[in-house]
Chimera marker file (.cmm) of the C-alpha trace (Angstrom):
<marker_set name="trace">
<marker id="1" x="175.500" y="144.790" z="-52.465" r="1" g="1" b="0" radius="0.5"/>
<marker id="2" x="175.164" y="141.900" z="-50.204" r="1" g="1" b="0" radius="0.5"/>
<marker id="3" x="175.386" y="144.151" z="-47.204" r="1" g="1" b="0" radius="0.5"/>
<marker id="4" x="172.602" y="147.135" z="-48.249" r="1" g="1" b="0" radius="0.5"/>
<marker id="5" x="170.323" y="143.633" z="-49.319" r="1" g="1" b="0" radius="0.5"/>
<marker id="6" x="170.880" y="142.516" z="-45.495" r="1" g="1" b="0" radius="0.5"/>
<marker id="7" x="169.328" y="145.757" z="-44.382" r="1" g="1" b="0" radius="0.5"/>
<marker id="8" x="166.774" y="146.337" z="-46.826" r="1" g="1" b="0" radius="0.5"/>
<marker id="9" x="164.877" y="142.084" z="-45.529" r="1" g="1" b="0" radius="0.5"/>
<marker id="10" x="165.818" y="143.907" z="-42.375" r="1" g="1" b="0" radius="0.5"/>
<marker id="11" x="163.762" y="146.642" z="-42.553" r="1" g="1" b="0" radius="0.5"/>
<marker id="12" x="161.038" y="144.412" z="-44.013" r="1" g="1" b="0" radius="0.5"/>
<marker id="13" x="160.936" y="142.349" z="-40.965" r="1" g="1" b="0" radius="0.5"/>
<marker id="14" x="159.829" y="145.348" z="-38.796" r="1" g="1" b="0" radius="0.5"/>
<marker id="15" x="157.017" y="146.047" z="-39.359" r="1" g="1" b="0" radius="0.5"/>
<marker id="16" x="154.443" y="147.107" z="-36.615" r="1" g="1" b="0" radius="0.5"/>
<marker id="17" x="151.776" y="144.984" z="-36.143" r="1" g="1" b="0" radius="0.5"/>
<marker id="18" x="148.893" y="146.542" z="-35.952" r="1" g="1" b="0" radius="0.5"/>
<marker id="19" x="145.216" y="145.446" z="-33.880" r="1" g="1" b="0" radius="0.5"/>
<marker id="20" x="142.337" y="144.734" z="-35.798" r="1" g="1" b="0" radius="0.5"/>
<marker id="21" x="140.858" y="148.009" z="-33.296" r="1" g="1" b="0" radius="0.5"/>
<marker id="22" x="143.243" y="150.191" z="-35.030" r="1" g="1" b="0" radius="0.5"/>
<marker id="23" x="143.248" y="148.456" z="-38.350" r="1" g="1" b="0" radius="0.5"/>
<marker id="24" x="138.615" y="149.085" z="-38.301" r="1" g="1" b="0" radius="0.5"/>
<marker id="25" x="139.866" y="152.326" z="-37.280" r="1" g="1" b="0" radius="0.5"/>
<marker id="26" x="137.589" y="152.132" z="-33.512" r="1" g="1" b="0" radius="0.5"/>
<marker id="27" x="138.353" y="153.262" z="-30.358" r="1" g="1" b="0" radius="0.5"/>
<marker id="28" x="136.662" y="149.898" z="-29.002" r="1" g="1" b="0" radius="0.5"/>
<marker id="29" x="138.140" y="146.661" z="-28.053" r="1" g="1" b="0" radius="0.5"/>
<marker id="30" x="137.711" y="144.691" z="-31.546" r="1" g="1" b="0" radius="0.5"/>
<marker id="31" x="139.223" y="141.940" z="-29.968" r="1" g="1" b="0" radius="0.5"/>
<marker id="32" x="137.934" y="141.344" z="-26.347" r="1" g="1" b="0" radius="0.5"/>
<marker id="33" x="134.724" y="141.372" z="-28.362" r="1" g="1" b="0" radius="0.5"/>
<marker id="34" x="135.985" y="138.679" z="-29.890" r="1" g="1" b="0" radius="0.5"/>
<marker id="35" x="137.403" y="136.811" z="-27.010" r="1" g="1" b="0" radius="0.5"/>
<marker id="36" x="133.651" y="136.979" z="-25.583" r="1" g="1" b="0" radius="0.5"/>
<marker id="37" x="131.788" y="136.279" z="-28.598" r="1" g="1" b="0" radius="0.5"/>
<marker id="38" x="134.047" y="133.077" z="-28.628" r="1" g="1" b="0" radius="0.5"/>
<marker id="39" x="133.317" y="132.365" z="-24.540" r="1" g="1" b="0" radius="0.5"/>
<marker id="40" x="129.861" y="133.056" z="-24.822" r="1" g="1" b="0" radius="0.5"/>
<marker id="41" x="128.965" y="130.488" z="-27.564" r="1" g="1" b="0" radius="0.5"/>
<marker id="42" x="126.711" y="131.743" z="-29.108" r="1" g="1" b="0" radius="0.5"/>
<marker id="43" x="127.055" y="130.102" z="-32.481" r="1" g="1" b="0" radius="0.5"/>
<marker id="44" x="130.085" y="127.005" z="-33.508" r="1" g="1" b="0" radius="0.5"/>
<marker id="45" x="131.637" y="129.223" z="-35.466" r="1" g="1" b="0" radius="0.5"/>
<marker id="46" x="132.476" y="132.961" z="-35.925" r="1" g="1" b="0" radius="0.5"/>
<marker id="47" x="133.877" y="134.693" z="-39.259" r="1" g="1" b="0" radius="0.5"/>
<marker id="48" x="136.721" y="137.241" z="-38.747" r="1" g="1" b="0" radius="0.5"/>
<marker id="49" x="134.552" y="140.202" z="-39.453" r="1" g="1" b="0" radius="0.5"/>
<marker id="50" x="131.886" y="139.167" z="-36.983" r="1" g="1" b="0" radius="0.5"/>
<marker id="51" x="133.179" y="141.243" z="-34.013" r="1" g="1" b="0" radius="0.5"/>
<marker id="52" x="134.506" y="144.328" z="-36.581" r="1" g="1" b="0" radius="0.5"/>
<marker id="53" x="131.198" y="144.694" z="-37.130" r="1" g="1" b="0" radius="0.5"/>
<marker id="54" x="129.867" y="143.743" z="-33.757" r="1" g="1" b="0" radius="0.5"/>
<marker id="55" x="132.253" y="146.464" z="-31.790" r="1" g="1" b="0" radius="0.5"/>
<marker id="56" x="131.625" y="148.624" z="-34.712" r="1" g="1" b="0" radius="0.5"/>
<marker id="57" x="127.775" y="148.968" z="-34.082" r="1" g="1" b="0" radius="0.5"/>
<marker id="58" x="128.626" y="149.397" z="-29.542" r="1" g="1" b="0" radius="0.5"/>
<marker id="59" x="130.592" y="152.105" z="-30.720" r="1" g="1" b="0" radius="0.5"/>
<marker id="60" x="128.591" y="153.667" z="-32.433" r="1" g="1" b="0" radius="0.5"/>
<marker id="61" x="125.588" y="153.228" z="-30.254" r="1" g="1" b="0" radius="0.5"/>
<marker id="62" x="127.858" y="154.254" z="-27.651" r="1" g="1" b="0" radius="0.5"/>
<marker id="63" x="128.203" y="157.622" z="-29.103" r="1" g="1" b="0" radius="0.5"/>
<marker id="64" x="124.818" y="158.333" z="-29.605" r="1" g="1" b="0" radius="0.5"/>
<marker id="65" x="123.697" y="157.691" z="-26.372" r="1" g="1" b="0" radius="0.5"/>
<marker id="66" x="126.798" y="159.892" z="-25.600" r="1" g="1" b="0" radius="0.5"/>
<marker id="67" x="125.868" y="163.227" z="-27.308" r="1" g="1" b="0" radius="0.5"/>
<marker id="68" x="122.265" y="162.422" z="-26.400" r="1" g="1" b="0" radius="0.5"/>
<marker id="69" x="124.017" y="162.684" z="-23.158" r="1" g="1" b="0" radius="0.5"/>
<marker id="70" x="125.837" y="165.559" z="-23.529" r="1" g="1" b="0" radius="0.5"/>
<marker id="71" x="122.645" y="167.742" z="-24.528" r="1" g="1" b="0" radius="0.5"/>
<marker id="72" x="121.003" y="166.465" z="-22.021" r="1" g="1" b="0" radius="0.5"/>
<marker id="73" x="123.738" y="167.965" z="-19.823" r="1" g="1" b="0" radius="0.5"/>
<marker id="74" x="124.199" y="171.004" z="-20.912" r="1" g="1" b="0" radius="0.5"/>
<marker id="75" x="120.050" y="171.902" z="-21.112" r="1" g="1" b="0" radius="0.5"/>
<marker id="76" x="120.650" y="171.405" z="-17.332" r="1" g="1" b="0" radius="0.5"/>
<marker id="77" x="123.595" y="173.915" z="-17.021" r="1" g="1" b="0" radius="0.5"/>
<marker id="78" x="126.524" y="170.687" z="-16.283" r="1" g="1" b="0" radius="0.5"/>
<marker id="79" x="129.483" y="170.794" z="-17.279" r="1" g="1" b="0" radius="0.5"/>
<marker id="80" x="129.121" y="166.973" z="-15.922" r="1" g="1" b="0" radius="0.5"/>
<marker id="81" x="127.027" y="163.982" z="-17.769" r="1" g="1" b="0" radius="0.5"/>
<marker id="82" x="125.442" y="162.108" z="-15.095" r="1" g="1" b="0" radius="0.5"/>
<marker id="83" x="123.769" y="158.700" z="-14.941" r="1" g="1" b="0" radius="0.5"/>
<marker id="84" x="120.663" y="161.184" z="-14.832" r="1" g="1" b="0" radius="0.5"/>
<marker id="85" x="121.875" y="162.725" z="-17.899" r="1" g="1" b="0" radius="0.5"/>
<marker id="86" x="122.317" y="159.833" z="-20.310" r="1" g="1" b="0" radius="0.5"/>
<marker id="87" x="119.076" y="157.859" z="-18.692" r="1" g="1" b="0" radius="0.5"/>
<marker id="88" x="116.603" y="160.785" z="-19.519" r="1" g="1" b="0" radius="0.5"/>
<marker id="89" x="118.227" y="160.822" z="-23.133" r="1" g="1" b="0" radius="0.5"/>
<marker id="90" x="117.324" y="156.996" z="-23.759" r="1" g="1" b="0" radius="0.5"/>
<marker id="91" x="114.122" y="157.945" z="-22.329" r="1" g="1" b="0" radius="0.5"/>
<marker id="92" x="113.605" y="161.258" z="-24.796" r="1" g="1" b="0" radius="0.5"/>
<marker id="93" x="114.947" y="159.260" z="-28.335" r="1" g="1" b="0" radius="0.5"/>
<marker id="94" x="112.808" y="157.313" z="-29.418" r="1" g="1" b="0" radius="0.5"/>
<marker id="95" x="115.114" y="154.867" z="-31.136" r="1" g="1" b="0" radius="0.5"/>
<marker id="96" x="117.128" y="154.644" z="-28.207" r="1" g="1" b="0" radius="0.5"/>
<marker id="97" x="113.270" y="153.998" z="-26.244" r="1" g="1" b="0" radius="0.5"/>
<marker id="98" x="113.005" y="150.834" z="-28.425" r="1" g="1" b="0" radius="0.5"/>
<marker id="99" x="116.212" y="149.496" z="-28.069" r="1" g="1" b="0" radius="0.5"/>
<marker id="100" x="116.333" y="149.737" z="-24.210" r="1" g="1" b="0" radius="0.5"/>
<marker id="101" x="112.985" y="148.901" z="-22.361" r="1" g="1" b="0" radius="0.5"/>
<marker id="102" x="112.380" y="150.660" z="-19.059" r="1" g="1" b="0" radius="0.5"/>
<marker id="103" x="113.373" y="147.168" z="-17.039" r="1" g="1" b="0" radius="0.5"/>
<marker id="104" x="116.543" y="147.669" z="-17.905" r="1" g="1" b="0" radius="0.5"/>
<marker id="105" x="117.466" y="151.011" z="-16.377" r="1" g="1" b="0" radius="0.5"/>
<marker id="106" x="118.365" y="150.712" z="-12.216" r="1" g="1" b="0" radius="0.5"/>
<marker id="107" x="117.010" y="153.294" z="-10.821" r="1" g="1" b="0" radius="0.5"/>
<marker id="108" x="114.108" y="155.593" z="-11.883" r="1" g="1" b="0" radius="0.5"/>
<marker id="109" x="114.312" y="158.488" z="-14.101" r="1" g="1" b="0" radius="0.5"/>
<marker id="110" x="114.158" y="161.722" z="-11.726" r="1" g="1" b="0" radius="0.5"/>
<marker id="111" x="112.777" y="164.271" z="-14.210" r="1" g="1" b="0" radius="0.5"/>
<marker id="112" x="111.034" y="167.692" z="-12.371" r="1" g="1" b="0" radius="0.5"/>
<marker id="113" x="107.945" y="168.280" z="-11.080" r="1" g="1" b="0" radius="0.5"/>
<marker id="114" x="104.953" y="168.695" z="-13.096" r="1" g="1" b="0" radius="0.5"/>
<marker id="115" x="103.432" y="172.298" z="-12.954" r="1" g="1" b="0" radius="0.5"/>
<marker id="116" x="100.410" y="171.987" z="-10.687" r="1" g="1" b="0" radius="0.5"/>
<marker id="117" x="96.754" y="173.181" z="-12.169" r="1" g="1" b="0" radius="0.5"/>
<marker id="118" x="94.985" y="175.691" z="-10.496" r="1" g="1" b="0" radius="0.5"/>
<link id1="1" id2="2" r="1" g="1" b="0" radius="0.2"/>
<link id1="2" id2="3" r="1" g="1" b="0" radius="0.2"/>
<link id1="3" id2="4" r="1" g="1" b="0" radius="0.2"/>
<link id1="4" id2="5" r="1" g="1" b="0" radius="0.2"/>
<link id1="5" id2="6" r="1" g="1" b="0" radius="0.2"/>
<link id1="6" id2="7" r="1" g="1" b="0" radius="0.2"/>
<link id1="7" id2="8" r="1" g="1" b="0" radius="0.2"/>
<link id1="8" id2="9" r="1" g="1" b="0" radius="0.2"/>
<link id1="9" id2="10" r="1" g="1" b="0" radius="0.2"/>
<link id1="10" id2="11" r="1" g="1" b="0" radius="0.2"/>
<link id1="11" id2="12" r="1" g="1" b="0" radius="0.2"/>
<link id1="12" id2="13" r="1" g="1" b="0" radius="0.2"/>
<link id1="13" id2="14" r="1" g="1" b="0" radius="0.2"/>
<link id1="14" id2="15" r="1" g="1" b="0" radius="0.2"/>
<link id1="15" id2="16" r="1" g="1" b="0" radius="0.2"/>
<link id1="16" id2="17" r="1" g="1" b="0" radius="0.2"/>
<link id1="17" id2="18" r="1" g="1" b="0" radius="0.2"/>
<link id1="18" id2="19" r="1" g="1" b="0" radius="0.2"/>
<link id1="19" id2="20" r="1" g="1" b="0" radius="0.2"/>
<link id1="20" id2="21" r="1" g="1" b="0" radius="0.2"/>
<link id1="21" id2="22" r="1" g="1" b="0" radius="0.2"/>
<link id1="22" id2="23" r="1" g="1" b="0" radius="0.2"/>
<link id1="23" id2="24" r="1" g="1" b="0" radius="0.2"/>
<link id1="24" id2="25" r="1" g="1" b="0" radius="0.2"/>
<link id1="25" id2="26" r="1" g="1" b="0" radius="0.2"/>
<link id1="26" id2="27" r="1" g="1" b="0" radius="0.2"/>
<link id1="27" id2="28" r="1" g="1" b="0" radius="0.2"/>
<link id1="28" id2="29" r="1" g="1" b="0" radius="0.2"/>
<link id1="29" id2="30" r="1" g="1" b="0" radius="0.2"/>
<link id1="30" id2="31" r="1" g="1" b="0" radius="0.2"/>
<link id1="31" id2="32" r="1" g="1" b="0" radius="0.2"/>
<link id1="32" id2="33" r="1" g="1" b="0" radius="0.2"/>
<link id1="33" id2="34" r="1" g="1" b="0" radius="0.2"/>
<link id1="34" id2="35" r="1" g="1" b="0" radius="0.2"/>
<link id1="35" id2="36" r="1" g="1" b="0" radius="0.2"/>
<link id1="36" id2="37" r="1" g="1" b="0" radius="0.2"/>
<link id1="37" id2="38" r="1" g="1" b="0" radius="0.2"/>
<link id1="38" id2="39" r="1" g="1" b="0" radius="0.2"/>
<link id1="39" id2="40" r="1" g="1" b="0" radius="0.2"/>
<link id1="40" id2="41" r="1" g="1" b="0" radius="0.2"/>
<link id1="41" id2="42" r="1" g="1" b="0" radius="0.2"/>
<link id1="42" id2="43" r="1" g="1" b="0" radius="0.2"/>
<link id1="43" id2="44" r="1" g="1" b="0" radius="0.2"/>
<link id1="44" id2="45" r="1" g="1" b="0" radius="0.2"/>
<link id1="45" id2="46" r="1" g="1" b="0" radius="0.2"/>
<link id1="46" id2="47" r="1" g="1" b="0" radius="0.2"/>
<link id1="47" id2="48" r="1" g="1" b="0" radius="0.2"/>
<link id1="48" id2="49" r="1" g="1" b="0" radius="0.2"/>
<link id1="49" id2="50" r="1" g="1" b="0" radius="0.2"/>
<link id1="50" id2="51" r="1" g="1" b="0" radius="0.2"/>
<link id1="51" id2="52" r="1" g="1" b="0" radius="0.2"/>
<link id1="52" id2="53" r="1" g="1" b="0" radius="0.2"/>
<link id1="53" id2="54" r="1" g="1" b="0" radius="0.2"/>
<link id1="54" id2="55" r="1" g="1" b="0" radius="0.2"/>
<link id1="55" id2="56" r="1" g="1" b="0" radius="0.2"/>
<link id1="56" id2="57" r="1" g="1" b="0" radius="0.2"/>
<link id1="57" id2="58" r="1" g="1" b="0" radius="0.2"/>
<link id1="58" id2="59" r="1" g="1" b="0" radius="0.2"/>
<link id1="59" id2="60" r="1" g="1" b="0" radius="0.2"/>
<link id1="60" id2="61" r="1" g="1" b="0" radius="0.2"/>
<link id1="61" id2="62" r="1" g="1" b="0" radius="0.2"/>
<link id1="62" id2="63" r="1" g="1" b="0" radius="0.2"/>
<link id1="63" id2="64" r="1" g="1" b="0" radius="0.2"/>
<link id1="64" id2="65" r="1" g="1" b="0" radius="0.2"/>
<link id1="65" id2="66" r="1" g="1" b="0" radius="0.2"/>
<link id1="66" id2="67" r="1" g="1" b="0" radius="0.2"/>
<link id1="67" id2="68" r="1" g="1" b="0" radius="0.2"/>
<link id1="68" id2="69" r="1" g="1" b="0" radius="0.2"/>
<link id1="69" id2="70" r="1" g="1" b="0" radius="0.2"/>
<link id1="70" id2="71" r="1" g="1" b="0" radius="0.2"/>
<link id1="71" id2="72" r="1" g="1" b="0" radius="0.2"/>
<link id1="72" id2="73" r="1" g="1" b="0" radius="0.2"/>
<link id1="73" id2="74" r="1" g="1" b="0" radius="0.2"/>
<link id1="74" id2="75" r="1" g="1" b="0" radius="0.2"/>
<link id1="75" id2="76" r="1" g="1" b="0" radius="0.2"/>
<link id1="76" id2="77" r="1" g="1" b="0" radius="0.2"/>
<link id1="77" id2="78" r="1" g="1" b="0" radius="0.2"/>
<link id1="78" id2="79" r="1" g="1" b="0" radius="0.2"/>
<link id1="79" id2="80" r="1" g="1" b="0" radius="0.2"/>
<link id1="80" id2="81" r="1" g="1" b="0" radius="0.2"/>
<link id1="81" id2="82" r="1" g="1" b="0" radius="0.2"/>
<link id1="82" id2="83" r="1" g="1" b="0" radius="0.2"/>
<link id1="83" id2="84" r="1" g="1" b="0" radius="0.2"/>
<link id1="84" id2="85" r="1" g="1" b="0" radius="0.2"/>
<link id1="85" id2="86" r="1" g="1" b="0" radius="0.2"/>
<link id1="86" id2="87" r="1" g="1" b="0" radius="0.2"/>
<link id1="87" id2="88" r="1" g="1" b="0" radius="0.2"/>
<link id1="88" id2="89" r="1" g="1" b="0" radius="0.2"/>
<link id1="89" id2="90" r="1" g="1" b="0" radius="0.2"/>
<link id1="90" id2="91" r="1" g="1" b="0" radius="0.2"/>
<link id1="91" id2="92" r="1" g="1" b="0" radius="0.2"/>
<link id1="92" id2="93" r="1" g="1" b="0" radius="0.2"/>
<link id1="93" id2="94" r="1" g="1" b="0" radius="0.2"/>
<link id1="94" id2="95" r="1" g="1" b="0" radius="0.2"/>
<link id1="95" id2="96" r="1" g="1" b="0" radius="0.2"/>
<link id1="96" id2="97" r="1" g="1" b="0" radius="0.2"/>
<link id1="97" id2="98" r="1" g="1" b="0" radius="0.2"/>
<link id1="98" id2="99" r="1" g="1" b="0" radius="0.2"/>
<link id1="99" id2="100" r="1" g="1" b="0" radius="0.2"/>
<link id1="100" id2="101" r="1" g="1" b="0" radius="0.2"/>
<link id1="101" id2="102" r="1" g="1" b="0" radius="0.2"/>
<link id1="102" id2="103" r="1" g="1" b="0" radius="0.2"/>
<link id1="103" id2="104" r="1" g="1" b="0" radius="0.2"/>
<link id1="104" id2="105" r="1" g="1" b="0" radius="0.2"/>
<link id1="105" id2="106" r="1" g="1" b="0" radius="0.2"/>
<link id1="106" id2="107" r="1" g="1" b="0" radius="0.2"/>
<link id1="107" id2="108" r="1" g="1" b="0" radius="0.2"/>
<link id1="108" id2="109" r="1" g="1" b="0" radius="0.2"/>
<link id1="109" id2="110" r="1" g="1" b="0" radius="0.2"/>
<link id1="110" id2="111" r="1" g="1" b="0" radius="0.2"/>
<link id1="111" id2="112" r="1" g="1" b="0" radius="0.2"/>
<link id1="112" id2="113" r="1" g="1" b="0" radius="0.2"/>
<link id1="113" id2="114" r="1" g="1" b="0" radius="0.2"/>
<link id1="114" id2="115" r="1" g="1" b="0" radius="0.2"/>
<link id1="115" id2="116" r="1" g="1" b="0" radius="0.2"/>
<link id1="116" id2="117" r="1" g="1" b="0" radius="0.2"/>
<link id1="117" id2="118" r="1" g="1" b="0" radius="0.2"/>
</marker_set>
């Protein structure tokens, strides 16, 4: 019987540790966001939920941007998303345009030429 207890105790101790990203079902690394928040010294103290929440927000924004950029690429009959597609997606969406001001773009948007009036 003691052998049986020993095996049960060994089994209990071999639990795999789950990362905070896995627990929150996020793809972005929570630990990296936590480290960047602490290194940036934005506040004296941080809640343990703060990096998880911020990581969720970043992942949500990126998913929306990539979705819109993918639609832009499809409109232009392209398979790959290019930086121009991302930029057009940000400019065409009112909420994202307000969030990312035009000064944040590194190069001017390549817009189609305007039709000439006769």
